[in-house]
Biopython code that builds the backbone (N, CA, C, O; Angstrom):
import numpy as np
from Bio.PDB.StructureBuilder import StructureBuilder

atoms = [
    (1, "UNK", "N", (2.300, -22.804, 23.085)),
    (1, "UNK", "CA", (2.140, -21.399, 22.953)),
    (1, "UNK", "C", (2.941, -20.836, 21.837)),
    (1, "UNK", "O", (2.441, -19.941, 21.157)),
    (2, "UNK", "N", (4.208, -21.300, 21.567)),
    (2, "UNK", "CA", (4.944, -20.811, 20.410)),
    (2, "UNK", "C", (4.253, -21.243, 19.172)),
    (2, "UNK", "O", (4.031, -20.432, 18.272)),
    (3, "UNK", "N", (3.884, -22.563, 19.084)),
    (3, "UNK", "CA", (3.246, -23.073, 18.007)),
    (3, "UNK", "C", (1.996, -22.181, 17.644)),
    (3, "UNK", "O", (1.780, -21.883, 16.469)),
    (4, "UNK", "N", (1.201, -21.773, 18.641)),
    (4, "UNK", "CA", (-0.092, -20.931, 18.202)),
    (4, "UNK", "C", (0.402, -19.631, 17.641)),
    (4, "UNK", "O", (-0.062, -19.151, 16.607)),
    (5, "UNK", "N", (1.411, -19.040, 18.389)),
    (5, "UNK", "CA", (1.689, -17.709, 17.780)),
    (5, "UNK", "C", (2.356, -17.812, 16.337)),
    (5, "UNK", "O", (2.102, -16.981, 15.466)),
    (6, "UNK", "N", (3.189, -18.838, 16.144)),
    (6, "UNK", "CA", (3.721, -18.903, 14.745)),
    (6, "UNK", "C", (2.663, -19.353, 13.861)),
    (6, "UNK", "O", (2.859, -19.157, 12.662)),
    (7, "UNK", "N", (1.571, -19.924, 14.213)),
    (7, "UNK", "CA", (0.527, -20.289, 13.221)),
    (7, "UNK", "C", (-0.251, -18.822, 12.998)),
    (7, "UNK", "O", (-0.502, -18.403, 11.868)),
    (8, "UNK", "N", (-0.537, -18.228, 14.001)),
    (8, "UNK", "CA", (-1.167, -16.927, 13.701)),
    (8, "UNK", "C", (-0.322, -15.923, 12.845)),
    (8, "UNK", "O", (-0.934, -15.231, 12.032)),
    (9, "UNK", "N", (1.034, -15.789, 12.963)),
    (9, "UNK", "CA", (1.841, -15.032, 12.285)),
    (9, "UNK", "C", (1.714, -15.545, 10.889)),
    (9, "UNK", "O", (1.512, -14.699, 10.019)),
    (10, "UNK", "N", (1.800, -16.802, 10.538)),
    (10, "UNK", "CA", (1.690, -17.469, 9.123)),
    (10, "UNK", "C", (0.380, -17.018, 8.456)),
    (10, "UNK", "O", (0.389, -16.561, 7.314)),
    (11, "UNK", "N", (-0.792, -17.154, 9.206)),
    (11, "UNK", "CA", (-2.120, -16.763, 8.589)),
    (11, "UNK", "C", (-2.108, -15.179, 8.284)),
    (11, "UNK", "O", (-2.590, -14.731, 7.244)),
    (12, "UNK", "N", (-1.520, -14.371, 9.270)),
    (12, "UNK", "CA", (-1.507, -13.010, 8.825)),
    (12, "UNK", "C", (-0.634, -12.829, 7.625)),
    (12, "UNK", "O", (-1.106, -12.082, 6.768)),
    (13, "UNK", "N", (0.502, -13.338, 7.388)),
    (13, "UNK", "CA", (1.386, -13.183, 6.224)),
    (13, "UNK", "C", (0.684, -13.682, 4.985)),
    (13, "UNK", "O", (0.732, -13.049, 3.931)),
    (14, "UNK", "N", (0.010, -14.861, 5.120)),
    (14, "UNK", "CA", (-0.719, -15.498, 3.867)),
    (14, "UNK", "C", (-1.877, -14.318, 3.490)),
    (14, "UNK", "O", (-2.156, -14.170, 2.300)),
    (15, "UNK", "N", (-2.445, -13.611, 4.352)),
    (15, "UNK", "CA", (-3.538, -12.835, 4.123)),
    (15, "UNK", "C", (-2.926, -11.516, 3.479)),
    (15, "UNK", "O", (-3.442, -11.004, 2.486)),
    (16, "UNK", "N", (-1.833, -11.010, 4.079)),
    (16, "UNK", "CA", (-1.133, -9.765, 3.650)),
    (16, "UNK", "C", (-0.476, -9.981, 2.219)),
    (16, "UNK", "O", (-0.288, -8.966, 1.550)),
    (17, "UNK", "N", (-0.132, -11.135, 1.723)),
    (17, "UNK", "CA", (0.563, -11.418, 0.533)),
    (17, "UNK", "C", (-0.276, -10.943, -0.643)),
    (17, "UNK", "O", (0.228, -10.543, -1.692)),
    (18, "UNK", "N", (-1.649, -11.011, -0.401)),
    (18, "UNK", "CA", (-2.571, -10.748, -1.450)),
    (18, "UNK", "C", (-3.017, -9.128, -1.554)),
    (18, "UNK", "O", (-3.749, -8.674, -2.434)),
    (19, "UNK", "N", (-2.444, -8.400, -0.515)),
    (19, "UNK", "CA", (-2.785, -7.102, -0.449)),
    (19, "UNK", "C", (-1.645, -6.178, -1.192)),
    (19, "UNK", "O", (-0.526, -5.960, -0.729)),
    (20, "UNK", "N", (-2.125, -5.714, -2.357)),
    (20, "UNK", "CA", (-1.208, -4.933, -3.100)),
    (20, "UNK", "C", (-1.705, -3.681, -3.566)),
    (20, "UNK", "O", (-2.921, -3.594, -3.739)),
    (21, "UNK", "N", (-0.961, -2.673, -3.805)),
    (21, "UNK", "CA", (-1.161, -1.444, -4.640)),
    (21, "UNK", "C", (-0.854, -1.810, -6.092)),
    (21, "UNK", "O", (0.278, -2.130, -6.455)),
    (22, "UNK", "N", (-1.889, -1.749, -6.890)),
    (22, "UNK", "CA", (-1.551, -2.068, -8.447)),
    (22, "UNK", "C", (-1.962, -0.984, -9.197)),
    (22, "UNK", "O", (-2.975, -0.327, -8.957)),
    (23, "UNK", "N", (-0.996, -0.742, -10.328)),
    (23, "UNK", "CA", (-1.280, 0.162, -11.325)),
    (23, "UNK", "C", (-0.994, -0.525, -12.612)),
    (23, "UNK", "O", (0.046, -1.136, -12.859)),
    (24, "UNK", "N", (-2.084, -0.361, -13.470)),
    (24, "UNK", "CA", (-2.104, -0.991, -14.822)),
    (24, "UNK", "C", (-1.934, 0.024, -15.901)),
    (24, "UNK", "O", (-2.844, 0.815, -16.151)),
    (25, "UNK", "N", (-0.761, 0.034, -16.574)),
    (25, "UNK", "CA", (-0.619, 0.930, -17.699)),
    (25, "UNK", "C", (-0.919, 0.118, -18.960)),
    (25, "UNK", "O", (-0.251, -0.819, -19.396)),
    (26, "UNK", "N", (-2.097, 0.667, -19.497)),
    (26, "UNK", "CA", (-2.534, 0.101, -20.856)),
    (26, "UNK", "C", (-1.575, 0.408, -22.034)),
    (26, "UNK", "O", (-1.507, -0.386, -22.973)),
    (27, "UNK", "N", (-0.829, 1.542, -22.010)),
    (27, "UNK", "CA", (-0.107, 2.040, -23.074)),
    (27, "UNK", "C", (1.092, 1.136, -23.342)),
    (27, "UNK", "O", (1.396, 0.655, -24.434)),
    (28, "UNK", "N", (1.757, 0.970, -22.129)),
    (28, "UNK", "CA", (3.044, 0.001, -22.140)),
    (28, "UNK", "C", (2.692, -1.366, -21.763)),
    (28, "UNK", "O", (3.584, -2.213, -21.703)),
    (29, "UNK", "N", (1.391, -1.685, -21.484)),
    (29, "UNK", "CA", (1.057, -3.101, -21.236)),
    (29, "UNK", "C", (1.876, -3.704, -20.138)),
    (29, "UNK", "O", (2.487, -4.766, -20.255)),
    (30, "UNK", "N", (1.846, -2.855, -18.916)),
    (30, "UNK", "CA", (2.614, -3.393, -17.829)),
    (30, "UNK", "C", (1.779, -3.188, -16.528)),
    (30, "UNK", "O", (0.892, -2.339, -16.443)),
    (31, "UNK", "N", (2.078, -3.898, -15.685)),
    (31, "UNK", "CA", (1.436, -4.005, -14.228)),
    (31, "UNK", "C", (2.463, -3.817, -13.145)),
    (31, "UNK", "O", (3.307, -4.679, -12.898)),
    (32, "UNK", "N", (2.373, -2.663, -12.498)),
    (32, "UNK", "CA", (3.200, -2.325, -11.393)),
    (32, "UNK", "C", (2.581, -2.482, -10.015)),
    (32, "UNK", "O", (1.490, -1.952, -9.799)),
    (33, "UNK", "N", (3.202, -3.172, -9.070)),
    (33, "UNK", "CA", (2.588, -3.339, -7.749)),
    (33, "UNK", "C", (3.583, -3.120, -6.653)),
    (33, "UNK", "O", (4.796, -3.269, -6.803)),
    (34, "UNK", "N", (2.956, -2.734, -5.468)),
    (34, "UNK", "CA", (3.765, -2.513, -4.289)),
    (34, "UNK", "C", (3.007, -3.494, -3.306)),
    (34, "UNK", "O", (1.795, -3.683, -3.409)),
    (35, "UNK", "N", (3.766, -4.087, -2.377)),
    (35, "UNK", "CA", (3.236, -4.878, -1.164)),
    (35, "UNK", "C", (4.275, -4.891, -0.222)),
    (35, "UNK", "O", (5.385, -4.390, -0.402)),
    (36, "UNK", "N", (3.855, -5.532, 0.886)),
    (36, "UNK", "CA", (4.914, -5.609, 2.030)),
    (36, "UNK", "C", (6.002, -6.567, 1.655)),
    (36, "UNK", "O", (7.055, -6.547, 2.293)),
    (37, "UNK", "N", (5.835, -7.357, 0.723)),
    (37, "UNK", "CA", (6.854, -8.131, 0.292)),
    (37, "UNK", "C", (7.789, -7.591, -0.930)),
    (37, "UNK", "O", (8.863, -8.107, -1.239)),
    (38, "UNK", "N", (7.218, -6.503, -1.550)),
    (38, "UNK", "CA", (7.983, -5.657, -2.544)),
    (38, "UNK", "C", (7.576, -4.277, -2.363)),
    (38, "UNK", "O", (6.752, -3.767, -3.122)),
    (39, "UNK", "N", (8.181, -3.552, -1.259)),
    (39, "UNK", "CA", (7.922, -2.223, -0.850)),
    (39, "UNK", "C", (8.247, -1.318, -1.874)),
    (39, "UNK", "O", (7.507, -0.361, -2.102)),
    (40, "UNK", "N", (9.402, -1.543, -2.593)),
    (40, "UNK", "CA", (9.976, -0.517, -3.696)),
    (40, "UNK", "C", (9.092, -0.831, -5.042)),
    (40, "UNK", "O", (9.175, -0.114, -6.039)),
    (41, "UNK", "N", (8.309, -1.884, -4.971)),
    (41, "UNK", "CA", (7.470, -2.257, -6.474)),
    (41, "UNK", "C", (8.139, -3.168, -7.331)),
    (41, "UNK", "O", (9.360, -3.328, -7.339)),
    (42, "UNK", "N", (7.295, -3.784, -8.079)),
    (42, "UNK", "CA", (7.846, -4.720, -9.097)),
    (42, "UNK", "C", (6.958, -4.470, -10.333)),
    (42, "UNK", "O", (5.742, -4.316, -10.219)),
    (43, "UNK", "N", (7.597, -4.435, -11.508)),
    (43, "UNK", "CA", (6.771, -4.282, -12.682)),
    (43, "UNK", "C", (6.903, -5.636, -13.673)),
    (43, "UNK", "O", (7.941, -6.279, -13.830)),
    (44, "UNK", "N", (5.757, -5.882, -14.229)),
    (44, "UNK", "CA", (5.843, -7.076, -15.043)),
    (44, "UNK", "C", (5.117, -6.730, -16.254)),
    (44, "UNK", "O", (4.231, -5.878, -16.194)),
    (45, "UNK", "N", (5.413, -7.320, -17.370)),
    (45, "UNK", "CA", (4.829, -6.937, -18.739)),
    (45, "UNK", "C", (3.714, -7.996, -18.946)),
    (45, "UNK", "O", (3.861, -9.169, -18.602)),
    (46, "UNK", "N", (2.705, -7.562, -19.470)),
    (46, "UNK", "CA", (1.360, -8.454, -19.846)),
    (46, "UNK", "C", (1.820, -9.353, -20.921)),
    (46, "UNK", "O", (1.283, -10.459, -20.978)),
    (47, "UNK", "N", (2.803, -9.026, -21.852)),
    (47, "UNK", "CA", (3.283, -10.004, -22.737)),
    (47, "UNK", "C", (3.880, -11.187, -22.247)),
    (47, "UNK", "O", (3.996, -12.151, -23.003)),
    (48, "UNK", "N", (4.353, -11.246, -20.840)),
    (48, "UNK", "CA", (5.012, -12.331, -20.247)),
    (48, "UNK", "C", (3.897, -13.462, -19.841)),
    (48, "UNK", "O", (4.269, -14.539, -19.373)),
    (49, "UNK", "N", (2.568, -13.177, -20.035)),
    (49, "UNK", "CA", (1.662, -13.961, -19.494)),
    (49, "UNK", "C", (0.917, -14.603, -20.693)),
    (49, "UNK", "O", (0.784, -13.942, -21.723)),
    (50, "UNK", "N", (0.462, -15.769, -20.610)),
    (50, "UNK", "CA", (-0.252, -16.437, -21.847)),
    (50, "UNK", "C", (-1.866, -16.337, -21.442)),
    (50, "UNK", "O", (-2.721, -16.714, -22.244)),
    (51, "UNK", "N", (-2.161, -15.881, -20.336)),
    (51, "UNK", "CA", (-3.574, -15.639, -20.046)),
    (51, "UNK", "C", (-3.897, -15.528, -18.411)),
    (51, "UNK", "O", (-3.063, -15.123, -17.601)),
    (52, "UNK", "N", (-5.094, -15.908, -18.104)),
    (52, "UNK", "CA", (-5.486, -15.731, -16.741)),
    (52, "UNK", "C", (-6.622, -16.789, -16.469)),
    (52, "UNK", "O", (-7.235, -17.269, -17.422)),
    (53, "UNK", "N", (-6.902, -17.153, -15.175)),
    (53, "UNK", "CA", (-7.878, -18.009, -14.749)),
    (53, "UNK", "C", (-8.612, -17.264, -13.712)),
    (53, "UNK", "O", (-8.014, -16.354, -13.138)),
    (54, "UNK", "N", (-9.799, -17.526, -13.407)),
    (54, "UNK", "CA", (-10.643, -16.923, -12.405)),
    (54, "UNK", "C", (-11.028, -18.046, -11.487)),
    (54, "UNK", "O", (-11.137, -19.208, -11.879)),
    (55, "UNK", "N", (-11.249, -17.619, -10.129)),
    (55, "UNK", "CA", (-11.560, -18.535, -9.193)),
    (55, "UNK", "C", (-12.498, -17.754, -8.260)),
    (55, "UNK", "O", (-12.690, -16.568, -8.524)),
    (56, "UNK", "N", (-13.080, -18.285, -7.231)),
    (56, "UNK", "CA", (-13.911, -17.812, -6.169)),
    (56, "UNK", "C", (-13.301, -18.141, -4.868)),
    (56, "UNK", "O", (-13.032, -19.316, -4.616)),
    (57, "UNK", "N", (-13.046, -17.147, -3.975)),
    (57, "UNK", "CA", (-12.608, -17.496, -2.474)),
    (57, "UNK", "C", (-13.596, -17.210, -1.657)),
    (57, "UNK", "O", (-14.212, -16.161, -1.848)),
    (58, "UNK", "N", (-13.926, -17.994, -0.680)),
    (58, "UNK", "CA", (-15.168, -17.883, 0.136)),
    (58, "UNK", "C", (-14.708, -17.222, 1.452)),
    (58, "UNK", "O", (-13.749, -17.647, 2.096)),
    (59, "UNK", "N", (-15.429, -16.187, 1.803)),
    (59, "UNK", "CA", (-15.235, -15.480, 3.085)),
    (59, "UNK", "C", (-16.372, -15.758, 4.072)),
    (59, "UNK", "O", (-17.285, -16.542, 3.814)),
    (60, "UNK", "N", (-16.265, -15.061, 5.230)),
    (60, "UNK", "CA", (-17.284, -15.555, 6.145)),
    (60, "UNK", "C", (-18.628, -14.831, 5.684)),
    (60, "UNK", "O", (-19.675, -15.378, 6.029)),
    (61, "UNK", "N", (-18.702, -13.707, 4.971)),
    (61, "UNK", "CA", (-19.985, -13.078, 4.821)),
    (61, "UNK", "C", (-20.295, -13.047, 3.286)),
    (61, "UNK", "O", (-21.468, -12.877, 2.951)),
    (62, "UNK", "N", (-19.364, -13.192, 2.367)),
    (62, "UNK", "CA", (-19.479, -13.261, 0.952)),
    (62, "UNK", "C", (-18.338, -13.873, 0.288)),
    (62, "UNK", "O", (-17.269, -14.137, 0.838)),
    (63, "UNK", "N", (-18.630, -14.078, -0.916)),
    (63, "UNK", "CA", (-17.609, -14.708, -1.919)),
    (63, "UNK", "C", (-16.897, -13.631, -2.606)),
    (63, "UNK", "O", (-17.451, -12.543, -2.763)),
    (64, "UNK", "N", (-15.665, -13.859, -3.042)),
    (64, "UNK", "CA", (-14.970, -13.024, -3.639)),
    (64, "UNK", "C", (-14.281, -13.529, -4.983)),
    (64, "UNK", "O", (-13.756, -14.642, -5.012)),
    (65, "UNK", "N", (-14.292, -12.763, -6.001)),
    (65, "UNK", "CA", (-13.676, -13.176, -7.339)),
    (65, "UNK", "C", (-12.116, -13.108, -7.212)),
    (65, "UNK", "O", (-11.542, -12.289, -6.493)),
    (66, "UNK", "N", (-11.605, -13.873, -7.838)),
    (66, "UNK", "CA", (-10.089, -13.549, -8.024)),
    (66, "UNK", "C", (-9.583, -13.770, -9.433)),
    (66, "UNK", "O", (-10.216, -14.520, -10.176)),
    (67, "UNK", "N", (-8.462, -13.152, -9.859)),
    (67, "UNK", "CA", (-7.828, -13.495, -11.039)),
    (67, "UNK", "C", (-6.507, -13.835, -10.760)),
    (67, "UNK", "O", (-5.804, -13.207, -9.968)),
    (68, "UNK", "N", (-6.129, -14.876, -11.430)),
    (68, "UNK", "CA", (-4.731, -15.395, -11.319)),
    (68, "UNK", "C", (-4.060, -15.338, -12.825)),
    (68, "UNK", "O", (-4.553, -15.989, -13.745)),
    (69, "UNK", "N", (-2.992, -14.575, -12.987)),
    (69, "UNK", "CA", (-2.296, -14.460, -14.213)),
    (69, "UNK", "C", (-1.298, -15.788, -14.317)),
    (69, "UNK", "O", (-0.645, -16.225, -13.370)),
    (70, "UNK", "N", (-1.314, -16.316, -15.597)),
    (70, "UNK", "CA", (-0.747, -17.429, -15.755)),
    (70, "UNK", "C", (0.490, -17.390, -16.814)),
    (70, "UNK", "O", (0.297, -17.165, -18.009)),
    (71, "UNK", "N", (1.620, -17.601, -16.328)),
    (71, "UNK", "CA", (2.843, -17.082, -17.288)),
    (71, "UNK", "C", (3.097, -18.148, -18.269)),
    (71, "UNK", "O", (2.396, -19.157, -18.341)),
    (72, "UNK", "N", (4.110, -17.910, -19.023)),
    (72, "UNK", "CA", (4.318, -18.875, -20.157)),
    (72, "UNK", "C", (4.570, -20.314, -19.749)),
    (72, "UNK", "O", (4.240, -21.239, -20.491)),
    (73, "UNK", "N", (5.131, -20.501, -18.620)),
    (73, "UNK", "CA", (5.316, -21.907, -18.282)),
    (73, "UNK", "C", (4.192, -22.602, -17.627)),
    (73, "UNK", "O", (4.260, -23.649, -16.983)),
    (74, "UNK", "N", (3.118, -21.866, -17.880)),
    (74, "UNK", "CA", (1.871, -22.454, -17.266)),
    (74, "UNK", "C", (1.545, -22.557, -15.856)),
    (74, "UNK", "O", (0.800, -23.418, -15.388)),
    (75, "UNK", "N", (2.135, -21.643, -15.192)),
    (75, "UNK", "CA", (2.141, -21.568, -13.638)),
    (75, "UNK", "C", (1.467, -20.131, -13.198)),
    (75, "UNK", "O", (1.857, -19.069, -13.681)),
    (76, "UNK", "N", (0.470, -20.217, -12.279)),
    (76, "UNK", "CA", (0.049, -19.005, -11.897)),
    (76, "UNK", "C", (1.126, -18.228, -11.236)),
    (76, "UNK", "O", (1.910, -18.857, -10.525)),
    (77, "UNK", "N", (1.269, -16.990, -11.369)),
    (77, "UNK", "CA", (2.364, -16.084, -10.721)),
    (77, "UNK", "C", (1.823, -14.797, -10.182)),
    (77, "UNK", "O", (2.584, -14.156, -9.457)),
    (78, "UNK", "N", (0.625, -14.316, -10.421)),
    (78, "UNK", "CA", (0.237, -12.951, -9.875)),
    (78, "UNK", "C", (-1.267, -13.154, -9.624)),
    (78, "UNK", "O", (-1.998, -13.753, -10.413)),
    (79, "UNK", "N", (-1.643, -12.649, -8.549)),
    (79, "UNK", "CA", (-3.060, -12.831, -8.089)),
    (79, "UNK", "C", (-3.700, -11.374, -7.658)),
    (79, "UNK", "O", (-3.121, -10.580, -6.916)),
    (80, "UNK", "N", (-4.876, -11.182, -8.196)),
    (80, "UNK", "CA", (-5.588, -10.051, -7.919)),
    (80, "UNK", "C", (-6.959, -10.546, -7.168)),
    (80, "UNK", "O", (-7.781, -11.226, -7.784)),
    (81, "UNK", "N", (-7.143, -10.191, -5.895)),
    (81, "UNK", "CA", (-8.089, -10.573, -5.048)),
    (81, "UNK", "C", (-9.165, -9.544, -5.014)),
    (81, "UNK", "O", (-8.863, -8.405, -4.658)),
    (82, "UNK", "N", (-10.374, -9.827, -5.344)),
    (82, "UNK", "CA", (-11.514, -8.985, -5.154)),
    (82, "UNK", "C", (-11.780, -8.523, -3.990)),
    (82, "UNK", "O", (-12.409, -7.465, -3.945)),
    (83, "UNK", "N", (-11.396, -9.154, -2.785)),
    (83, "UNK", "CA", (-11.633, -8.720, -1.448)),
    (83, "UNK", "C", (-11.116, -7.440, -1.296)),
    (83, "UNK", "O", (-11.830, -6.616, -0.724)),
    (84, "UNK", "N", (-9.756, -7.028, -1.790)),
    (84, "UNK", "CA", (-9.066, -5.869, -1.487)),
    (84, "UNK", "C", (-9.493, -4.652, -2.254)),
    (84, "UNK", "O", (-9.212, -3.541, -1.803)),
    (85, "UNK", "N", (-10.125, -4.775, -3.335)),
    (85, "UNK", "CA", (-10.357, -3.690, -4.342)),
    (85, "UNK", "C", (-11.730, -3.397, -4.570)),
    (85, "UNK", "O", (-12.478, -4.281, -4.987)),
    (86, "UNK", "N", (-12.175, -2.131, -4.314)),
    (86, "UNK", "CA", (-13.497, -1.813, -4.817)),
    (86, "UNK", "C", (-13.730, -1.595, -6.098)),
    (86, "UNK", "O", (-14.882, -1.434, -6.503)),
    (87, "UNK", "N", (-12.640, -1.559, -6.930)),
    (87, "UNK", "CA", (-12.673, -1.218, -8.339)),
    (87, "UNK", "C", (-12.278, -2.513, -8.970)),
    (87, "UNK", "O", (-11.712, -2.392, -10.056)),
    (88, "UNK", "N", (-12.462, -3.776, -8.503)),
    (88, "UNK", "CA", (-12.016, -5.032, -9.035)),
    (88, "UNK", "C", (-12.459, -5.237, -10.422)),
    (88, "UNK", "O", (-11.667, -5.705, -11.240)),
    (89, "UNK", "N", (-13.795, -4.889, -10.790)),
    (89, "UNK", "CA", (-14.233, -4.869, -12.161)),
    (89, "UNK", "C", (-13.408, -4.071, -13.099)),
    (89, "UNK", "O", (-13.119, -4.519, -14.208)),
    (90, "UNK", "N", (-12.997, -2.833, -12.665)),
    (90, "UNK", "CA", (-12.142, -1.999, -13.647)),
    (90, "UNK", "C", (-10.817, -2.680, -13.872)),
    (90, "UNK", "O", (-10.298, -2.683, -14.988)),
    (91, "UNK", "N", (-10.290, -3.232, -12.873)),
    (91, "UNK", "CA", (-8.956, -3.950, -12.802)),
    (91, "UNK", "C", (-9.062, -4.953, -13.725)),
    (91, "UNK", "O", (-8.215, -5.016, -14.616)),
    (92, "UNK", "N", (-10.130, -5.906, -13.660)),
    (92, "UNK", "CA", (-10.388, -7.018, -14.414)),
    (92, "UNK", "C", (-10.457, -6.723, -15.834)),
    (92, "UNK", "O", (-9.859, -7.439, -16.637)),
    (93, "UNK", "N", (-11.263, -5.544, -16.265)),
    (93, "UNK", "CA", (-11.322, -5.066, -17.669)),
    (93, "UNK", "C", (-10.082, -4.648, -18.282)),
    (93, "UNK", "O", (-9.870, -4.858, -19.477)),
    (94, "UNK", "N", (-9.194, -4.027, -17.475)),
    (94, "UNK", "CA", (-7.957, -3.627, -17.880)),
    (94, "UNK", "C", (-6.878, -4.576, -18.296)),
    (94, "UNK", "O", (-5.905, -4.259, -18.981)),
    (95, "UNK", "N", (-7.143, -5.810, -17.806)),
    (95, "UNK", "CA", (-6.170, -6.914, -18.248)),
    (95, "UNK", "C", (-6.614, -7.415, -19.502)),
    (95, "UNK", "O", (-7.713, -7.939, -19.681)),
    (96, "UNK", "N", (-5.639, -7.224, -20.462)),
    (96, "UNK", "CA", (-6.265, -7.650, -21.878)),
    (96, "UNK", "C", (-5.417, -8.877, -22.264)),
    (96, "UNK", "O", (-4.488, -8.848, -23.072)),
    (97, "UNK", "N", (-5.810, -9.862, -21.650)),
    (97, "UNK", "CA", (-5.471, -11.225, -21.875)),
    (97, "UNK", "C", (-6.660, -12.184, -22.013)),
    (97, "UNK", "O", (-7.786, -11.956, -21.571)),
    (98, "UNK", "N", (-6.267, -13.314, -22.698)),
    (98, "UNK", "CA", (-7.335, -14.369, -22.856)),
    (98, "UNK", "C", (-7.684, -15.036, -21.619)),
    (98, "UNK", "O", (-6.745, -15.066, -20.824)),
    (99, "UNK", "N", (-8.797, -15.603, -21.205)),
    (99, "UNK", "CA", (-9.155, -16.356, -20.124)),
    (99, "UNK", "C", (-8.868, -17.834, -20.548)),
    (99, "UNK", "O", (-9.285, -18.248, -21.629)),
    (100, "UNK", "N", (-8.176, -18.606, -19.718)),
    (100, "UNK", "CA", (-7.852, -20.027, -19.807)),
    (100, "UNK", "C", (-9.033, -20.587, -19.171)),
    (100, "UNK", "O", (-9.236, -20.426, -17.967)),
    (101, "UNK", "N", (-9.931, -21.329, -20.031)),
    (101, "UNK", "CA", (-11.160, -22.032, -19.356)),
    (101, "UNK", "C", (-11.077, -23.477, -19.152)),
    (101, "UNK", "O", (-11.793, -24.057, -18.336)),
    (102, "UNK", "N", (-10.162, -24.096, -19.925)),
    (102, "UNK", "CA", (-10.033, -25.776, -19.894)),
    (102, "UNK", "C", (-8.937, -26.034, -18.988)),
    (102, "UNK", "O", (-7.808, -26.047, -19.478)),
    (103, "UNK", "N", (-9.072, -26.231, -17.803)),
    (103, "UNK", "CA", (-8.034, -26.845, -16.916)),
    (103, "UNK", "C", (-8.689, -27.490, -15.752)),
    (103, "UNK", "O", (-9.854, -27.214, -15.464)),
    (104, "UNK", "N", (-7.908, -28.432, -14.999)),
    (104, "UNK", "CA", (-8.493, -29.369, -14.031)),
    (104, "UNK", "C", (-8.149, -28.501, -12.606)),
    (104, "UNK", "O", (-7.052, -28.053, -12.270)),
    (105, "UNK", "N", (-9.325, -28.419, -11.946)),
    (105, "UNK", "CA", (-9.069, -27.590, -10.695)),
    (105, "UNK", "C", (-9.743, -28.153, -9.550)),
    (105, "UNK", "O", (-10.909, -27.844, -9.306)),
    (106, "UNK", "N", (-9.058, -28.998, -8.796)),
    (106, "UNK", "CA", (-9.597, -29.840, -7.770)),
    (106, "UNK", "C", (-9.551, -29.150, -6.364)),
    (106, "UNK", "O", (-9.163, -27.988, -6.246)),
    (107, "UNK", "N", (-9.921, -29.834, -5.409)),
    (107, "UNK", "CA", (-9.816, -29.270, -3.973)),
    (107, "UNK", "C", (-8.428, -28.965, -3.533)),
    (107, "UNK", "O", (-8.160, -27.923, -2.936)),
    (108, "UNK", "N", (-7.544, -29.877, -3.828)),
    (108, "UNK", "CA", (-6.116, -29.687, -3.532)),
    (108, "UNK", "C", (-5.410, -28.603, -4.105)),
    (108, "UNK", "O", (-4.618, -27.922, -3.453)),
    (109, "UNK", "N", (-5.725, -28.375, -5.567)),
    (109, "UNK", "CA", (-5.071, -27.354, -6.165)),
    (109, "UNK", "C", (-5.843, -26.022, -5.810)),
    (109, "UNK", "O", (-5.273, -24.942, -5.972)),
    (110, "UNK", "N", (-7.032, -26.083, -5.367)),
    (110, "UNK", "CA", (-7.620, -24.854, -4.826)),
    (110, "UNK", "C", (-6.919, -24.357, -3.588)),
    (110, "UNK", "O", (-6.589, -23.190, -3.373)),
    (111, "UNK", "N", (-6.726, -25.453, -2.762)),
    (111, "UNK", "CA", (-6.000, -25.091, -1.237)),
    (111, "UNK", "C", (-4.746, -24.700, -1.610)),
    (111, "UNK", "O", (-4.307, -23.746, -0.968)),
    (112, "UNK", "N", (-3.994, -25.187, -2.513)),
    (112, "UNK", "CA", (-2.521, -24.673, -2.844)),
    (112, "UNK", "C", (-2.538, -23.414, -3.440)),
    (112, "UNK", "O", (-1.635, -22.608, -3.217)),
    (113, "UNK", "N", (-3.509, -23.155, -4.200)),
    (113, "UNK", "CA", (-3.750, -21.798, -4.812)),
    (113, "UNK", "C", (-3.910, -20.661, -3.972)),
    (113, "UNK", "O", (-3.412, -19.558, -4.198)),
    (114, "UNK", "N", (-4.749, -21.016, -2.816)),
    (114, "UNK", "CA", (-5.121, -19.959, -1.824)),
    (114, "UNK", "C", (-3.708, -19.770, -0.965)),
    (114, "UNK", "O", (-3.272, -18.635, -0.775)),
    (115, "UNK", "N", (-3.104, -20.794, -0.521)),
    (115, "UNK", "CA", (-1.962, -20.661, 0.425)),
    (115, "UNK", "C", (-0.814, -20.135, -0.343)),
    (115, "UNK", "O", (-0.282, -19.094, 0.044)),
    (116, "UNK", "N", (-0.365, -20.771, -1.430)),
    (116, "UNK", "CA", (0.739, -20.269, -2.074)),
    (116, "UNK", "C", (0.629, -19.427, -3.138)),
    (116, "UNK", "O", (1.543, -18.630, -3.349)),
    (117, "UNK", "N", (-0.403, -19.463, -3.902)),
    (117, "UNK", "CA", (-0.601, -18.627, -5.124)),
    (117, "UNK", "C", (-0.005, -19.180, -6.392)),
    (117, "UNK", "O", (-0.091, -18.605, -7.477)),
    (118, "UNK", "N", (0.576, -20.274, -6.200)),
    (118, "UNK", "CA", (1.259, -20.928, -7.393)),
    (118, "UNK", "C", (0.797, -22.433, -7.480)),
    (118, "UNK", "O", (0.987, -23.291, -6.618)),
    (119, "UNK", "N", (0.137, -22.588, -8.722)),
    (119, "UNK", "CA", (-0.173, -23.982, -9.270)),
    (119, "UNK", "C", (0.144, -24.115, -10.756)),
    (119, "UNK", "O", (0.244, -23.112, -11.463)),
    (120, "UNK", "N", (0.289, -25.259, -11.198)),
    (120, "UNK", "CA", (0.451, -25.654, -12.560)),
    (120, "UNK", "C", (-0.865, -25.681, -13.334)),
    (120, "UNK", "O", (-1.731, -26.405, -12.844)),
    (121, "UNK", "N", (-1.167, -25.035, -14.432)),
    (121, "UNK", "CA", (-2.375, -25.042, -14.981)),
    (121, "UNK", "C", (-2.134, -26.037, -16.265)),
    (121, "UNK", "O", (-1.290, -25.755, -17.115)),
    (122, "UNK", "N", (-2.807, -27.027, -16.328)),
    (122, "UNK", "CA", (-2.780, -28.083, -17.385)),
    (122, "UNK", "C", (-3.891, -28.352, -18.319)),
    (122, "UNK", "O", (-3.787, -29.243, -19.162)),
]
sb = StructureBuilder()
sb.init_structure("model")
sb.init_model(0)
sb.init_chain("A")
sb.init_seg("    ")
for serial, (resi, resn, name, xyz) in enumerate(atoms, 1):
    if name == "N":
        sb.init_residue(resn, " ", resi, " ")
    sb.init_atom(name, np.array(xyz, "f"), 0.0, 1.0, " ", f" {name:<3s}", serial, name[0])
structure = sb.get_structure()
């Protein structure tokens, strides 16, 4: 029973880690977000990232596009999930970074990306 309860709590925390209130400032080239993990907010500069990758997450009724920002050390470090935002296309257009298209993306990396949000892009 304890195992089942802890598994349910872990699934809820994994889902809520992607739910963020995002503000993108084009003038200062910053992204500020708040979440349950950062209730006071956190700000990052777009200059700290070398690009982004896109992926698709599969839901029960439809598929959702996601954007993962890749930092200078070639690791994904920030995720914007299309499931939580009605204005996902507007957010996607506001990110003025280049898309990284040549990378190896297998099943295990996809699973790790969904659960942890951090993979190395090679």
